[in-house]
C-alpha positions in Angstrom: 33.2 -18.7 -6.5 33.2 -19.1 -2.7 31.9 -16.2 -0.6 33.0 -15.5 3.0 29.7 -14.6 4.8 31.6 -12.4 7.3 32.7 -10.2 4.4 29.3 -9.7 2.6 28.6 -6.1 1.5 25.0 -5.1 1.4 24.2 -2.6 -1.3 21.2 -0.4 -2.0 19.0 -1.7 -4.9 20.2 1.2 -7.1 23.8 0.2 -6.5 23.4 -3.4 -7.8 24.7 -4.3 -11.3 22.5 -3.8 -14.3 21.1 -7.1 -15.5 20.0 -8.5 -18.9 16.5 -9.8 -19.4 17.8 -13.3 -18.7 21.0 -13.6 -16.7 21.8 -17.2 -15.5 23.3 -17.6 -12.0 21.6 -14.3 -10.7 18.5 -13.2 -8.9 16.8 -10.3 -10.7 15.3 -7.3 -9.0 13.5 -4.2 -10.3 15.1 -1.1 -9.0 13.5 2.3 -8.2 14.7 3.5 -11.6 12.7 0.8 -13.4 16.0 -0.8 -14.4 16.5 -4.6 -14.0 19.3 -5.3 -11.5 20.9 -8.5 -10.3 22.5 -10.3 -7.2 24.7 -13.3 -7.9 23.1 -16.5 -6.4 26.3 -17.4 -4.5 26.0 -14.0 -2.7 22.3 -14.0 -2.2 22.1 -17.4 -0.5 24.8 -16.7 2.1 23.1 -13.3 2.7 19.8 -15.0 3.5 21.6 -17.5 5.7 23.1 -14.7 7.7 20.0 -12.7 8.5 20.2 -12.4 12.2 17.8 -14.5 14.2 16.4 -13.1 17.5 17.8 -14.4 20.7 16.8 -13.8 24.4 18.8 -14.8 27.5 16.4 -17.5 28.5 16.2 -19.2 25.0 17.8 -22.6 24.5 21.4 -22.5 23.2 21.4 -22.2 19.3 23.3 -24.9 17.3 23.0 -23.3 13.8 25.9 -21.3 12.4 24.9 -17.7 11.8 24.1 -14.3 13.2 21.8 -13.7 16.2 20.2 -10.4 17.3 20.0 -9.9 21.1 16.5 -8.8 22.2 17.3 -7.5 25.6 19.9 -5.0 26.6 20.8 -3.1 29.7 23.4 -0.6 31.0 27.0 -1.4 31.2 28.2 -4.2 31.6 25.0 -5.3 29.7 22.6 -8.2 29.8 24.3 -11.5 30.0 23.5 -14.2 27.4 24.5 -17.6 28.9 23.2 -19.3 25.8 25.6 -17.3 23.6 29.0 -17.8 25.2 28.1 -15.4 28.1 28.3 -12.4 25.6 26.6 -9.2 26.8 24.3 -6.7 25.1 24.6 -3.1 26.3 22.1 -0.3 26.0 23.0 2.3 23.4 24.7 -0.1 21.1 23.6 -2.0 18.0 24.8 -5.5 18.9 25.0 -8.8 16.9 26.3 -12.2 18.0 27.8 -14.6 15.5 28.1 -18.4 16.1 30.7 -20.2 14.0 29.7 -23.6 15.2 32.2 -23.6 18.1 32.8 -20.0 19.3 30.6 -17.0 19.9 31.7 -13.6 18.6 30.2 -10.1 19.3 29.9 -7.2 16.9 29.0 -3.9 18.6 28.5 -0.4 17.2 27.5 2.6 19.3 24.1 4.0 18.1 24.2 7.6 16.8 23.0 10.3 19.1 23.4 8.1 22.2 25.9 9.2 24.9 27.5 6.1 26.3 29.4 6.6 29.5 31.4 3.5 28.7 32.5 5.1 25.5 34.4 7.9 27.3 37.5 7.2 29.3 38.9 9.5 31.9 42.6 9.5 32.5 43.3 9.1 36.2 46.9 9.8 37.3 47.1 6.7 39.5 49.6 4.3 37.7 48.6 6.1 34.5 45.5 3.9 34.1 42.3 4.7 32.2 39.0 4.2 33.8 35.4 4.5 32.6 33.1 6.5 34.8 31.7 3.3 36.3 35.2 2.0 37.0 36.1 5.3 38.5 33.3 5.1 41.1 33.3 1.4 41.7 37.0 0.7 41.6 39.3 3.7 41.7 37.8 5.7 44.5 37.4 2.5 46.5 40.9 1.1 45.9 43.3 4.0 45.5 44.5 6.6 48.0 44.3 10.1 46.6 46.9 12.0 48.5 47.4 12.2 52.3 50.0 10.7 54.5 50.0 7.6 56.7 49.4 8.6 60.3 49.4 6.7 63.6 46.7 7.8 65.9 46.8 8.6 69.6 43.8 7.4 71.6 42.9 7.6 75.3 42.5 4.4 77.3 39.0 3.7 78.8 37.9 5.7 81.8 39.3 4.3 85.1 41.9 2.2 83.3 45.4 3.6 82.9 48.7 2.2 81.8 49.9 1.5 85.3 47.2 -1.0 86.2 47.6 -2.4 82.7 50.8 -4.0 84.0 48.8 -6.6 85.9 45.4 -6.5 84.3 44.0 -6.9 80.8 42.0 -4.2 79.2 38.3 -4.6 79.7 37.0 -7.2 77.3 33.7 -5.4 76.7 35.2 -2.0 76.1 35.0 -0.3 72.8 37.6 2.2 71.8 36.6 5.1 69.7 38.5 6.8 66.9 37.3 10.1 65.5 39.0 10.3 62.2 38.3 14.0 61.9 40.5 14.7 65.0 43.6 12.9 63.7 43.8 13.8 60.0 42.9 16.4 57.5 41.4 13.8 55.3 37.7 14.4 54.4 36.9 10.9 53.3 38.4 7.6 54.4 38.4 4.6 52.1 40.2 2.1 54.3 42.3 1.7 57.4 45.4 -0.4 58.2 45.2 -2.3 61.5 48.2 -4.0 63.0 47.0 -7.3 64.5 49.0 -9.3 67.1 46.9 -12.4 67.0 44.6 -14.2 64.6 40.8 -14.7 64.6 37.6 -13.0 63.4 36.7 -9.6 64.7 34.3 -6.8 63.9 35.1 -3.2 63.2 32.2 -0.8 63.5 31.4 2.5 61.9 28.9 4.6 63.8 27.3 7.9 62.9 28.1 10.6 65.5 24.3 11.1 65.9 23.4 7.5 66.5 25.7 5.4 68.7 23.2 2.5 69.1 23.0 1.1 65.5 26.2 0.6 63.4 26.2 2.3 60.0 28.7 -0.3 58.8 29.8 -3.5 60.4 33.0 -4.8 58.9 34.0 -8.4 59.7 37.7 -9.0 59.4 39.2 -12.5 59.2 42.7 -12.1 60.7 44.7 -15.0 59.3 48.2 -13.8 60.2 49.9 -11.4 62.6 50.8 -8.1 61.2 49.3 -5.2 59.3 46.1 -5.8 57.3 44.2 -3.3 55.2 40.5 -3.1 56.1 38.4 -1.3 53.4 35.2 0.5 54.2 32.2 -0.7 52.2 31.8 2.9 51.1 33.9 6.1 51.7 33.4 7.4 55.2 32.9 11.1 55.7 35.3 11.9 58.5 33.2 14.7 59.9 30.1 12.5 60.5 31.3 9.1 61.6 33.3 7.4 64.3 35.2 4.1 64.2 34.6 1.7 67.1 37.0 -1.2 67.7 36.3 -3.7 70.4 38.8 -4.5 73.1 39.9 -7.7 71.4 41.2 -6.1 68.3 44.6 -5.3 67.1 47.0 -3.8 69.6 44.3 -4.2 72.3 44.5 -8.0 72.2 46.2 -8.6 75.5 46.8 -11.7 77.5 48.1 -12.2 81.0 51.5 -13.1 79.6 52.0 -9.7 78.0 51.4 -6.6 80.0 50.2 -3.4 78.4 53.3 -1.5 79.5 55.6 -4.0 77.8 53.4 -4.1 74.7 53.5 -0.3 74.4 57.0 0.2 75.6 58.6 3.3 74.1 55.3 4.4 72.5 53.7 6.4 75.2 52.4 9.9 74.9 51.1 10.9 78.4 50.5 8.3 81.1 47.0 7.6 79.8 47.7 8.0 76.0 48.8 5.0 74.0 50.2 5.1 70.4 48.1 2.6 68.6 48.8 1.0 65.2 45.7 2.1 63.3 46.3 4.1 60.1 43.4 5.7 58.1 43.8 6.0 54.4 41.7 8.3 52.3 41.5 11.6 50.5 41.8 15.2 51.3 39.5 17.8 49.7 38.8 16.6 46.2 41.4 18.0 43.8 40.4 20.1 40.9 41.2 17.5 38.3 39.2 14.8 40.2 36.3 17.2 40.7 36.2 17.9 37.0 36.0 14.2 36.3 33.1 13.8 38.8 31.3 16.8 37.3 31.7 15.3 33.8 30.3 12.0 35.1 27.3 13.8 36.6 26.7 15.5 33.3 26.9 12.2 31.5 24.4 10.7 33.9 22.0 13.6 33.0 22.6 13.1 29.2 22.1 9.3 29.5 18.9 9.6 31.5 16.0 9.5 29.1 12.7 9.9 31.0 10.0 7.5 29.9 7.8 6.9 33.0 8.5 3.1 33.1 9.2 1.8 36.5 9.4 -1.9 35.6 9.1 -3.7 32.2 9.9 -7.3 31.5 8.8 -9.7 28.7 8.9 -13.5 28.2 11.9 -15.1 29.8 13.2 -11.8 31.2 10.3 -11.6 33.7 11.8 -11.4 37.2 11.1 -10.4 40.8 8.1 -12.8 41.0 7.3 -14.6 44.2 4.5 -16.9 45.4 1.4 -15.3 46.8 1.0 -18.3 49.1 2.5 -21.7 50.0 0.1 -23.3 47.5 1.2 -21.1 44.6 3.0 -22.7 41.6 4.4 -20.9 38.6 7.2 -21.1 36.0 9.0 -18.6 33.8 10.1 -19.7 30.3 10.7 -18.3 26.9 7.0 -17.6 26.5 6.6 -15.8 29.7 5.2 -16.4 33.2 2.8 -19.4 33.5 0.7 -19.6 36.7 -0.3 -23.2 37.4 -2.1 -22.9 40.7 -5.8 -21.8 40.7 -7.8 -20.1 43.4 -7.8 -16.7 45.0 -4.6 -16.2 47.0 -2.6 -18.8 45.0 -1.2 -16.5 42.4 2.0 -14.5 42.3 3.3 -11.2 43.6 5.8 -8.8 41.9 8.2 -8.3 44.8 8.5 -4.6 44.4 6.8 -1.9 46.5 5.1 1.0 44.7 3.1 3.8 46.3 2.9 6.4 43.6 -0.4 8.1 43.7 -0.8 7.9 40.0 0.4 4.7 38.3 -0.7 1.5 36.5 0.3 -2.0 35.9 -0.2 -3.6 32.4 -0.3 -7.4 31.8 -0.5 -9.2 28.5 -2.3 -12.4 29.3 -3.3 -15.4 27.2 -6.9 -16.2 28.2 -9.1 -19.2 27.7 -12.8 -18.7 26.9 -13.6 -19.6 30.5 -10.7 -17.9 32.4 -11.6 -16.1 35.6 -8.5 -13.9 36.3 -7.8 -11.7 39.3 -5.5 -8.7 39.8 -4.9 -6.5 42.7 -2.3 -5.5 45.3 -0.8 -7.1 48.4 0.1 -4.9 51.4 3.6 -5.5 52.8 4.3 -2.5 55.0 1.1 -2.4 57.1 -2.1 -4.5 56.9 -4.2 -1.9 55.2 -4.9 -1.0 51.6 -5.2 -4.3 49.7 -7.0 -4.0 46.2 -8.8 -6.8 44.4 -10.5 -7.2 41.0 -11.7 -10.0 38.8 -12.2 -10.4 35.0 -14.7 -13.2 34.3 -14.6 -14.4 30.7 -17.8 -16.5 31.0 -20.0 -13.8 32.8 -18.2 -11.1 30.7 -17.8 -8.9 33.7 -15.1 -6.7 35.4 -15.7 -6.6 39.1 -13.8 -4.3 41.5 -14.1 -5.2 45.2 -13.9 -2.9 48.2 -10.5 -2.3 49.7 -9.2 -5.2 51.8 -12.0 -7.5 50.7 -12.4 -10.3 48.1 -16.2 -10.7 48.6 -17.6 -7.2 49.1 -18.3 -5.8 45.6 -17.7 -2.1 44.9 -18.7 -2.0 41.3 -19.3 -4.4 38.3 -19.2 -3.6 34.5 -20.3 -5.9 31.8 -18.5 -6.2 28.4 -20.0 -7.6 25.2 -17.1 -9.0 23.2 -16.2 -12.7 23.2 -13.1 -14.1 24.7 -11.2 -16.3 22.2 -9.3 -19.3 23.4 -5.5 -18.7 23.3 -5.8 -15.1 22.4 -3.6 -12.6 24.3 -5.5 -9.7 26.0 -4.2 -6.5 27.7 -5.2 -6.0 31.3 -4.5 -2.7 33.2 -5.0 -1.8 36.8 -4.8 1.9 37.5 -4.4 3.9 40.7 -5.4 7.5 40.0 -5.2 9.1 43.4 -8.7 8.2 44.8 -9.8 6.2 41.8 -9.2 2.5 41.0 -9.7 1.6 37.4 -9.5 -1.7 35.6 -9.2 -1.8 31.8 -9.6 -5.0 29.6 -8.6 -4.8 26.0 -8.6 -7.1 23.0 -5.7 -5.7 20.9 -6.7 -7.8 17.9 -10.1 -6.2 17.5 -9.6 -3.0 19.4 -12.6 -3.9 21.7 -12.2 -2.8 25.3 -14.1 -2.3 28.5 -13.4 -0.8 31.9 -14.7 -0.3 35.4 -13.7 2.2 38.0 -14.6 3.2 41.5 -13.6 5.8 44.1 -11.4 4.2 46.7 -8.1 4.8 48.4 -5.4 2.3 49.2 -4.0 -0.1 46.5 -0.9 -0.8 48.6 1.9 -2.1 48.1 2.9 -4.8 45.7 1.0 -6.0 42.6 -0.4 -9.5 42.6 -2.4 -11.6 40.1 -3.6 -15.1 39.4 -6.7 -17.0 38.3 -9.7 -18.4 40.0 -10.4 -21.0 37.3 -9.5 -21.7 33.7 -9.3 -24.6 31.2 -5.6 -23.7 30.5 -3.2 -22.0 32.8 -2.9 -18.3 31.9 0.5 -17.2 30.4 1.7 -13.7 31.0 4.1 -12.6 28.2 4.7 -9.0 29.4 4.5 -7.0 32.6 4.9 -3.3 32.9 4.5 -0.8 35.8 4.3 2.8 34.8 3.8 6.2 36.3 1.1 8.5 34.9 3.4 11.5 34.8 4.6 12.4 31.3 7.7 14.4 32.0 10.7 14.3 34.3 9.5 15.6 37.7 11.0 18.6 39.4 10.1 17.3 42.9 8.9 14.0 44.4 7.1 13.8 47.7 7.6 10.7 50.0 6.1 9.9 53.3 3.2 8.4 55.2 -0.5 9.2 55.4 0.3 12.9 56.1 2.0 13.0 52.8 -0.7 11.0 51.2 -3.2 13.6 52.3 -5.5 11.7 54.7 -8.6 13.7 55.6 -8.0 16.5 53.1 -9.0 14.6 49.9 -12.6 14.9 48.8 -14.5 14.1 45.7 -15.9 17.6 45.8 -12.4 18.8 44.9 -10.8 18.8 41.4 -8.3 17.3 41.7 -9.2 15.2 44.7 -6.1 16.3 46.7 -5.9 19.9 45.7 -5.7 21.0 49.4 -2.8 18.6 50.2 0.5 20.4 50.9 2.2 18.4 48.2 -0.3 19.7 45.7 -0.1 23.3 47.0 3.7 23.2 46.7 3.7 21.6 43.3 1.1 24.0 42.0 3.1 27.0 43.2 6.2 25.7 41.6 4.2 25.0 38.4 6.5 22.1 37.7 5.9 18.3 37.2 5.7 16.5 40.6 4.6 13.2 42.0 3.4 11.9 45.4 4.4 8.6 47.0 2.5 8.5 50.3 1.4 5.5 52.3 -1.1 5.3 55.1 0.4 3.9 58.3 3.8 4.0 56.6 7.3 4.0 58.2 10.8 4.7 57.0 11.2 1.0 56.1 8.5 1.3 53.5 10.0 4.5 52.1 13.4 2.8 51.8 11.7 0.0 50.0 9.6 2.0 47.5 12.2 4.7 46.8 14.4 2.1 45.3 11.7 1.1 42.8 10.5 4.6 41.9 13.2 7.3 42.3 15.9 5.8 40.0 13.4 5.9 37.1 11.8 9.2 37.8 14.9 11.2 39.0 13.3 14.3 40.5 15.6 17.3 41.1 14.3 17.5 44.7 13.0 14.8 47.0 10.7 16.0 49.8 10.6 13.5 52.7 8.3 13.6 55.7 8.5 10.4 57.7 8.5 9.4 61.4 5.1 10.0 62.9 4.4 6.2 63.0 7.8 5.5 64.5 10.6 3.4 63.1 13.2 6.1 62.3 16.8 5.6 63.2 19.8 7.7 62.5 21.2 5.0 60.3 18.0 4.6 58.2 17.6 8.3 57.8 21.2 8.6 56.5 20.7 5.6 54.3 17.6 7.2 52.8 19.4 10.5 52.2 22.4 8.8 50.7 20.3 6.7 48.3 18.5 9.8 47.0 21.7 11.8 46.7 23.3 8.9 44.7 20.9 9.8 42.0 21.8 13.5 42.1 18.6 14.4 43.9 18.6 17.2 46.5 17.0 16.0 49.7 14.5 18.0 51.7 14.2 16.1 55.1 11.3 17.7 57.1 10.5 17.8 60.8 7.2 16.1 61.3 4.0 17.8 62.4 3.2 17.9 66.1 1.3 14.9 67.4 2.2 13.5 70.9 4.9 13.6 73.5 7.2 11.5 71.2 7.3 14.1 68.5 10.0 16.2 70.1 12.5 13.3 70.3 11.7 12.1 66.8 12.3 15.6 65.4 15.5 15.9 67.4 16.8 12.9 65.5 15.7 14.3 62.2 17.2 17.7 63.0 20.6 16.1 63.8 20.7 14.4 60.4 19.6 17.7 58.7 22.3 19.6 60.5 25.1 17.1 59.9 24.3 16.7 56.2 23.4 20.4 55.7 20.0 19.5 54.2 17.0 21.6 53.4 14.1 21.1 55.9 10.5 22.3 56.4 9.7 22.8 60.1 6.2 21.2 60.1 6.3 21.2 63.9 6.4 25.0 63.8 3.7 25.2 61.1 1.3 23.1 63.2 1.9 24.9 66.6 0.3 27.7 68.5 1.9 31.0 67.6 4.6 29.1 65.7 6.4 28.2 68.9 7.1 24.6 67.6 6.0 23.1 70.9 2.3 23.8 71.7 0.1 21.8 69.3 -2.7 23.7 67.6 -5.5 21.1 67.3 -7.4 23.5 65.1 -5.0 22.6 62.4 -5.7 18.8 62.6 -8.7 16.6 61.7 -10.6 15.3 64.7 -10.8 11.6 64.1 -12.7 10.3 67.1 -10.6 12.4 69.4 -7.3 11.6 67.6 -5.5 14.6 66.1 -2.8 13.3 63.9 -3.5 14.3 60.3 -3.3 18.0 59.4 -6.6 19.3 58.0 -7.0 21.7 55.1 -5.9 24.6 57.3 -2.9 22.6 58.6 -1.8 21.7 55.1 -2.0 25.4 54.2 0.2 26.2 57.1 2.8 23.6 56.1 2.8 25.0 52.5 3.2 28.6 53.9 6.1 27.4 56.1 7.8 25.9 53.0 7.9 29.3 51.4 10.2 30.3 54.3 12.2 27.2 55.0 12.9 26.1 51.4 12.9 29.4 49.7 15.7 28.3 47.4 13.6 25.6 45.9 11.1 28.3 44.8 13.9 30.5 43.7 15.1 27.7 41.5 12.0 28.3 39.3 12.1 32.0 39.5 9.8 32.6 42.5 11.2 35.1 45.0 
């Protein structure tokens, strides 16, 4: 009889039919009950044929009819398989693909005990449509207007330019006209604006923070293809209380030519002599309604339920390896189904993982196929500032692990010899650790269990991982790359900043741990909760913005403690961007005023304080902590290390003062863990 392979039913051995000692046309099996049982051959063969074969996105397109098991999955919408009809495999689901010779079909079943946000639909009362949480955030809030009425806005003309002289003169071409949405509407958030254009062309609309009128928070180019009203969406909802809308003189109703006077253009639409009714309409939402708030609360709860902490910051295997760039112009590499192959030899001709990490305790793990004469190097490449580059070599011939001094490829810090042989074509595990002040390299043969390591006390190991080979008969192939944090549970608080956060001058090998006198350690120890530190010597906010994207989404601390600005680089837009990124992962931000240093500190702290006030953030006044008599102005050099006459890094006493100030300024964080 013919059997439809799509309808096969798999039974337990005990459920198979009892067989005779000899039963033609059947395969015989011994069950757990010692009874002989049978499977018909015309069922068994199709069953074997339909055992799912593994498939990865980078594999060649299969041609055989049958089932395929996707090896890589990710969050909704899932990992795309271009070799399987562009089907997708989502995390939290048991997924199979079936190829019938022409078409690809997906079978997908939610795994038990996994909360999938895509499983749950929320009923939104806009056109009676259903949306998943992701759709609600990405589509609904950005596309629909939740309440509110359309309003025209009255705006003053530029200083020294009134409606009377507009009869014979155009408005100043360089002028920008400012709208404060908060003054014209009771909306709290604006999602778009309607602008009435009277000419065509390409113009820009700018969104500025009220605390920084020099750098746009958003720049929205608008291609005006026809005269009339056009909707201009903001790239993200605008908080009406914190932002201004700037429109240049050549936009919308303010496009004037000598042929059309301002009076004629605005005839019948005047308020006072200097006020002009202009056709700009903001669309947005009032205070979030109770039903919408409940939806957002549920989404936040789902985010928490779906977050399963596992300390992995980056993990890719075989054809899924990504974010790889050349270390130099002479570097050559390829990524295929077997992994990453580096073809170019020589120090500096390897590859870099294009992701910045500055966690004080972390490691990278490579699975590398060695030859018996491979000389492989691994280290870090600075990207933010030219300090802190690490470098190590594993030499298969000499059987040595050598760690070099920071920022050197020739000055040896330590060498360890191992005794086991390197086998051609065997895959070995290589790990490079940063453990605060320690650099450790570990080399493992997973086949025999043999391993060797070397370690040395050194700081640095900034910012991006790099690796390659000096020499080898065959090009090394890396089948797996993982970057992991050392912490073993979800952190309560994460500390981000520059060398002051890193703890320059207070770390010492006489301490256990090395940084026990650092303010981050003092705060973390007092809280008695898991924490991590991501500090970077000579760091700026650009570096924090870079590394926070590669660390925070995977660690998800409840609080993020940010101290940045001493080395310059802060802008209002960047500070807001940093805060918004952290808050997008439901982290509560503590944005601190920096310790006193020089005459620039006051203006730097003024900018930080403006953001703190506008966003109602927690903040530790480190300027007060490091001043004489806590006046916040007069620097107390006794609280700083004397580095050849430079007093920039708080010493042990200065870190203690910062910790004590935190007990006052962020008392609610301590109260969160029952400390009053």
